[in-house]
N, C-alpha and C positions, 0 to 999 in steps of 0.2 A: 573723384577726389576734388575737394573744394580748393579753389584757387587761393593761393596765399596773397595777403595784401602786398602791394608794391612798396619797396623800400626806396623812398624818394625824399625830397626836401621837407615834406610835411611829416615825415616819420620822426624827426628830432623834436623832443620836448624837454622841459625842465621842471623840476620840483620847485615849488615856491612856498614861502612862509614856513609854517609848522611842518608841512609835509616833508621838508628837507631832512627832518629828524624822525618824524613819526613813521614814515614809510621806509626809512633806511637807518634804524638806530645803531646797527652794527658798525656803520662807518665812523660814528663818533664814539660809541661806548665799547666797541670791540665785539659785541654780540647782542642779540635780542633776548637772551635768557637771564637767569638770575645774576650771572657775573656782570652782564651789562647794566642791570638794575643797580647792583652794588656800586658800580663805577659812577653811575649818575649821582648817587648820594655823595660819593667822594668828591665829585666836582664842586658841590656846594660847600662841603666841609673845608675843602682846600682854600676857598676864598676867606673864610673866617680864620684859618690857620695863618695865611699870609698877613692878615691884619695883626694878629697877636705877635708874630715874629718881628714885625716892624716896631713893636713896642706899644701897640694900641690894644689894651685889654689883656688880662691874664687868665681868663676863664671862658670856656666854650661848653655849652650845654646841648646835648643831643637827646631828643626824645623819640621813642618808638611808640606810636599811638596804637590804641586798641583796634582802630579801623584800618591799620596798615599804613597810615600816614606817617610822615617824618617831619621833625622840626630841628633846625640848627639855629641856635641863638648865640650871638657873640656880643662883646662889649667894646668893639672897635670904634672907628670914627663914623660908621654908618655909610652905606653905599650912596653916593650922590645920585639923586633921581630927578632933580629939577632941570630947568631949561639950560641947554648947553649952547652958548652963543657961537662958539667956534664951529660946531657941527650943525647949527641951526635946527636942532631937534632936542627933544627931552632925553635926558640920560637914561630914564627907565626904558625907553625904546631901544637905545643902544645896548644896554646891559642884558635885557631879557627878550628882545625880539630881533637882534642882529647877531649873526655869527661873525666872529673876527672883530669884536669891538670890546674895549675894556681899558683898564688903567695900568696895564703891565707892558706896554710897548715902550720902545726907546729907552730901555734900561741902561744901556751903555752910554747914552748921551746925557744921562742924569735927568731926563725929562719925565720918566715914568714915576709912578707913585710907589713902586716896590723895587728894591735892588735885587733881592733873591726871592723868587716866588715859585709855588707849585704850578699855578696857572700860567700859561704862555700865550695861548692863541685866542683868548676871548670867546671860547666856545662853551665852557661848562655851564654857566648860569642860564644862558639862552637855551642850550640843548636840553638841559634838565627841565626847564619850564615847558618847552615844547612837548616833552615826553611824559607830562604829568596829567592826571585826571583833573586836578586843580592845583594851583600854585599861588599862595598868598605871601605878600611881602609887607613887613612892617619895619620902618627905619626911623631911628631917633638921631637927629643931628640939627644943628643950628636952631636949637630951642623949638623944634618943630617935629611933629609926628607925621610921617608919610605912610600911606597904605595903598597897596595895589592888589588887584585880584585878577587871576587868569583862569580860564577853563579850557582844557584841551588845546592849549597853544594860542588861544584868543583872549585878548584883554577884555575885561568887563567894565562897562561904563560908557556914557555918551562921549562922543568925540570932544576932546579938550577938557573932559572932566574925569578922565580915568585915574589920575593921580589925586588922591584926597589928602589935603594938608590941614593939620590942626595945631594950634599953639600947644607947646609942651614946656612947662615951667621947671621941670626937674633937670639936673645936670647930666643924667644918664644919656650915653650915646651907644649906638650899636645897631645890629641888624638881626631880625628874626625872619626866617624863611620856613614856611610850613607848606608841605605839598604831599601829594599821594601819587606814587608811580602808576602809570596807566597800564592796565592789563591789555589794552588794545595795541600797546607798543612793545611791552615785554611779555614773554611767555610765563615768567614767574615774577611776582612782585612782593612776596612776603620774605623779607630778609631775616635770616635766623639771628637771634641775639648774639650767638657766638661770633658771627661775622663782624658785628659792630664792636664787640669787645676786642677782637684782634686788631681791627683798623685803628680804633681809638687808643689802645695801649701803645701801638707802634708810633702814633703821632705824639703821644706824651713823651716817649723815649727820646725823640729827636727834636722836641721843642721844649727843652728843659725850662722849668718854672711855670709853664702853662698848665692849668688844671683843666682836665676834661671830665665832664660829668655825663654819665649815660643813665637815662631814666627809661624803664620799661613799664609802660602804663598797664599792660596786660597782667603782669605779675606784681606790680607795685615795687619792684626791686630798683635799687639805685646803686651805681658803681662810680667810683672816683679813681682817676689815674693822674699821677703827677710824679715826675722824675726831676727833682731839683738839680741832680748832677748829670742828667742826660744819659748819654750812652755809657758813661763810666759807671753810673749807678746800675744800669741794666746789665752790664758785663759782670759786676760784682754779684748781682742777683743770680745770674746763670752759673757763675763760678761756685758760689755758695761755700767758699773756703775749702773746696775739694780739689782744686787744681794744684799742680806742683810748681806753678809760678803765680805771683800776684798780677792782677790786671795792670797793664802799662798803657798810658795814654800819651798821645802826641798830636800835634796839629801843625798846620802850615798854610800859607797863602801865596798865590802867584798870579801872573798874567801871561797869556799866550794866545796862540791862534791854532785852529785846526788845520789850516793850510795858509800858504804865503799870501794868497789873495783874499783871505777871510778876515773879518773884524777881530781885533784883539778883545779878550774878555777876561774877567777876574774869576779865580777859583779859590775856594778855601776848603780845607779838608780836616776832619778830626777822625782819628782811628784809636780804638782801644782793643787790646788783645791780651790773652793769657793762654797758657798751655794746661790742658785738663784731659784726663783719660776717661772721665765719667760722663762729661757733657761735651758735645761737639756742635757748635753753632757758628755759621758764617752768614752775616746779614749785611746788606748794603742799602743805604738811603741816599737819595739825591734831592736837594731842595725839599727835604722831608718826605718825599714820596718813597715808599718801600719798593726797591727794585727786585722783583721776584726772580728775574733772569739776569740781573747784574749788569752785564755789558762792560763798559770801560772800567769801572772799579774792580770788577771781578777779574778781568784780564790783568790789571795792575797788581792785585794781591797775589794771584797765582805766579806771575812772573817774578815779583820781588821776593816772595818767601822762598820759592824754590831756588832762585839764584843765590840768595844770601845764605841760606842754610846749607846748600851744596858747597858753597865756599868755606863755611865754617867746618864742615865735615872734612874737607880736604886739608884745611889748615891744621886740624887736630889729628890728621892721618887716621881716620876712623873707617874708611872704606877698606874692604878686603881686596885682595889682588883680583883684578878684572871684574870687580863688582859694578853693576849698573847704577846709574844715577837715580836719586830719589825722584818721586813725582809729587804733585800737589796732593794726591790722595793720601800719601803717607803723612803729609803735614796736617791735613785737615782732620785726620783721625784723632788728633790730640789738640785741636785748636778751637778756641772761642775767639771770634773777631767780629767787631761791629764797626762799620765805617759810615760816616755821614759827611757828604760833600755838598757844596753849594757852588753854583756858577751863575754869572749874569747872562750867559748864553748857553742854552741846553738843546742838545739834539736827541730827543727821545726816538726810540724805534717806531712808536706809533702813539696815538692819542691816549692809550691806556697807561702809558708811563711805567712800564715794567722793566725797561732796560734803556740805557743811554749808550750812545756810540761816539761821544766827543773824543777826538784823538788827543787833544791837549790834556784833558782830564786824566786820561790813561797815562800819558807820559809824566805829568806832574806827580800823580800818585805813586807811580812806580819808583821814581827817583826819591820821593819823600820817604816811602816805606823802607827802601833799601838803606838809606842814610840812617834812619832812626833805629832800624833793626840791627845794623852794624854797631851802633853805639850801645844798644841794649846788651849785645853779646860781650862787648868789651867791659862794660860795667858790671856784668853778672856772669863772671867766669864759671863758677861752680854750677849755677843753674843752667848756663849755656851748655855745659858738658852733658847735663841730664837731658836737656831738650834734644841734643844731637843723638844721644844713645836711644831715646825713646822713638824718634822718627826713623832711625835705622831699624829698630825692632819692628816698627809698623811695616816698613818696606819689606823686610825679610819674611814676616808673617803673610803679607799679601802675596808675595811671589810663591811661597810654599803652598798656600791655599789654591792659587791658580794652577800650579803643577798638579796637585792632587785632583783638582776638578777635571782637568784635561785627561789625566790618566784614567779616572773613573769613567768618564764618557767613552773613551776608546775601548776600555776593557768590557764594558757592559753593553753599550748600545751600538758600537761600531760607528761608521760614518753616517751622520744624519742624512746626508744627501742620498744615501743608497737605501734608506728605510722603505721607500716606496716599492723597491724590488723584493724586499724580504717579507713583507706582510701581505698575506693574501687579501685581495679585493679592497685594500686601503687605497684611497685616492687622495693624494696630497694637494696642497695649494701652492701657488707660485711664490708668495712672499716668504722671506726668511725672518721677518720682523716679528718676534714673539709677542710684541705688544698689540699686534693686529690679528694674528692667526686665530681662527675658530675651528674647532673640531665638532662635527655633527656625528653623534653616535645614533644609528638608526637600526630599525628591526628589519632584517632581510634584504635580499638583493633587489626586490621590486621597489621598495622605498628608497634604497640607495640610488637606483637609477633615476628616480624623480628628483632627489636631492642634488645629484651630480648635474643634471640638466638645468636646475633652477638656481644653483649657487653662483656666487661671484668667485670664479676660480682664482682670483688674485689672493684672497685671504681666507676662503672657506674650504675645508677639507671634509671628507666623508669616510666613516668607518662603519660598515655594516656588521651586526652581530646576527649569527644564524640561529634562530630559534631561541628558546628560553635558556639562559645561562644558569649555571649552578647557583643555588642559594648559598651565598658565601658566609652567611651568619651561622649556618648549620654544618657546612662542610669543613673538613680539616684542611690545613694549609697544604698538605701533601696532595689532596684531591683537587684543591683549587688550582694549584700550579701545574697539574697534569692537563688542565683544560686549555686547549690551543686557543680558543676564543679569548679567554681571559689573559693569557700570557701575551697574545698578539696586541690586545688592547693596552696592556701595561707598557709594552714596548713603544706603541704609538704615542702614549702620553709622554714618555721620555724621562720622567722624574723618578722611576723606580718605585719600590714598595717599602712600607714602614715595618718590615719584619726582618729579623736576622736568623741565620741558621742554614742547615744543609738544603732545606727546601727552596731557598731563594738564591742559590749559588749562580744561577743563570740570569738573574735579574739584579739590577743595581740596588744598593741600599738607598733609601729615599733622600732626594736632594731637590727641593722645590726650585732651585735656580736652574735645574736642567729641564723643567717643564717647557714643552714646546708650544704651548697654547695660552692665549689670553682668556678664552672662553671654552669650556667643555659643555656642549649642549646636547642633552638627551632628547631625542625626537622620536616619539612613537605615536601610534594611532590613538584617537580619542575613544577607545573602547576598553572593555575589561581586560582583554589580552594585552593591549598596549600599556595599560596602567601596571599590569603585573610585570611586564618586561622592564618598564621604567623603574619600578621598585627594585627589581633584581640588580639592575645596573647600578643604582644608587647604593644598594647594599654592598656590592663589590667595591665601589669606591670608598665607602665608609670603612670597610674591613681592611682594605689594602693601602689606601691613600687618604685617611681622614683629614690630613692637613689641607687637601684641596677644597674640602667643604668649609673648613674653618677659615681659610683665606679668601673664600668667596669666588672660586674659579668655576663652580659647577652650576649649571642652569638647566631648566626644563623648558623646551619649546612648547607653547600651547598650540594645539591643533583645534580648529573650529569644530564644534559639535554639529552645527547646522549650516547648510547653504540655503539662503532664502532669496528667491528671485521676485522682484516687483513686476507684476504683469502690466504690460502696456495696453492702455485703452485703445480699442480699434485695431489691436494686433500689432505685431512688431513689423516696422517698416524695413525695407531693404537697406542694408548698411548700418542700421541702427543697433547699438549695443544695448543689451538688457542691463538693468541696474541690479547688482547682486550685493547682498549683505551677508556677513558671516557672524554667526552667534557662537560664542565660545562656551556658553552655558545656558541653562533654562531661563534664567533671569533676563539675559540679553535677548533671547528669542521672544520672550513675553513683551519686552519693551518695543521691539520692532513690530510685532503683531498689533500692539495697542496703537502704535503711531499710524500704521497704514491700513489696518483692517485685514482680517484673515482671508476675506474673499479676494483681496487684491494681491495676495502673495502665493507663491508656490514654495512649500517647505519640503526639504528632504535632508535626511541625515548626510553629513559630509562623507565623501568617499575615503577609503583608506589612502594613506600617503602614496602608495605605489600606483594608485589610479589617477592622481592629480596631474593636471597639465602643468608644464613648467612655469607659465606665467602666474597661475593660481598658487602654486607652491611657493614661488618667490614672494608673492603678495602676503600670504597668510603666515608663512613660516620662516622664510630665509632673509628677506630684506630688512636690514637694521632700522629702516624708516617706518615699516608697517608691521613687523612681526611682534609677538608678545613673548617675552621670556620671563620665567619665574626663577629668581635667584635663590639658591639654597643658602640661606644666610648663616653666618657663623654662630649667631646666638641660638639658631635652631638645631645645632649639631647634637646637643644632648637629647632634645625632644625627638630628633630623627632616630637616634640610637634606640630610644625606648619604643618607638613605633615599629622599627625594624625588628626588634626582639619580640614584640607582641605578635606581629603578623607573620614573621618568618622563622622565629626561634623555636625553642623546645617547650615553651610554656603553653601547652595544649589547653589547659583549663582556662587560662587567661584569654586565649584567643576565642574559645567557645563563649565565654562570658561577654566579650566585646561584640561578637556577632549577635548574641541574644539581645543586648542592650542597645546597640547602635546600628545594627544591620539595616534597619528600615530606612535609615538616612541615605542609603546608597542604592535603593531599589530603582530609582530613575535612571541609573547608569546601565541597568541590564538591557541587553539587546534581545528582546523576546520575540522579535520578528513578526 
């Protein structure tokens, strides 16, 4: 065994320059996937928004280039890029090459350039530049046009000549930043147009009066977003005159501290709400950033609305004797609410700005909402009665639904915890979290043994089926439900079946909320028998629980068709592992053969699942990092039905014609030995 390097003083190292972001993008952007790439775009957009909010420019143009590049153009004051006497460096270096540098510090002291801003830490522009294939900057200010060019985090130009300055006689000021996210940094760099639309619309909502223009060069489409009335206009749009109250707007300002030893800061809040049974939306923004997870504003809204409406119910004597108190779920079932808060000091949960945890923001908003809500109920007595009655109706409907759900579960399935003892050869997983649990349906005890040894017992369970199950498209419900294999499998699924009548009396009527799994994975051998068993299981699910296919819970695990070993020149040395490739189809096999040459490879058909070693089974079929799953997509449900009917139904002539016309396409799947 090779000796491990010593862990000593020389073992400590640090990332420098662009590597601080390029090698660890998730630290700044939250992830290195598409979500992180989108966040890098938002960092640049945020700076232009901060300018517009301060009153400099009323239009921002975002362009999605054909080559995947992005452009954000604003008409603000223009980012200062020239020499900074105080810092003894050029500002372009501080903005684009230094983390934690910018014009948004010391806001409480009045020394910062922005009172309320999306950007806080001076990270965004620099981090996005570092994470880009190229990044070009054009600034118009002081009757000068400034240009800068970067490539993969490095500035282009001779030392001292990086910043190009040209006289500019027009009055226009502003900044244009054009860049392309780097595929060496992010695993995905092509941002869907819908993501841009969502982000830009949200920013138009909370930056009233600013026009946002989105240009998609690939399609030639152009979109414009502008909300002169801000969140009030957005609430009216959502309400669409369908609510049983009109939108009500209020605002307020205050000063406070998160703790006695912390600095005092300013907060201002604007809230719009109405009650509507057709549309239910609750959204929070802070310093114009959309708070996906809410944090302090969400806690304030929940606390204030429940407390005040509970008080109104009691004052009106609307609770029944011994009736439980309302919850926020009862309120939100009939609520549209948009809140926009700003503070000169913000504590985000992380750099991605999806939630804030300022204690004073929560306290200020709770008091403000309770006061204004109390006034609304006083001034709208009749509407207030209607709101109270509706929320009580929501509460009672929720409680009845919960009672029925619990009763159905007890009646049909019994205690979930005991299911492992009731179903033969079913092996459950440890987790009770249905958002993680995976059920592998495998053919036979041998394959089940391999799956059980290779699985992650925390979240992966195994249910073997013995032999070929009934063709559920041809069999009657009476025959289907006589099959112990099928009824056991339905009980393991937990959601019941989508038929009613005497044949299903021992099984629950279908309720997808009772499904015990996040993924149902059919795992069979990559041979003709395996494909037939896979089809029969899919047919069963389609006949008894089609909703599972429509909702996207059903998957097929691909098993490799070939195991290909790369021969070592000079023979295999002691302790050396052979390099093994897996080909899941003939095309992949051909690509491997073309790359390494047939003489350097040992090819063999993959073994059946039951013969696989646990580590190989985990690598090829079980591990979420390396396995291949085929999702049975909702849009394919109808086509699935047609194929099932053709292959397994009563249309003998259609099946014969299909074999005559298309059978030759599947000859390579035959194992003629």
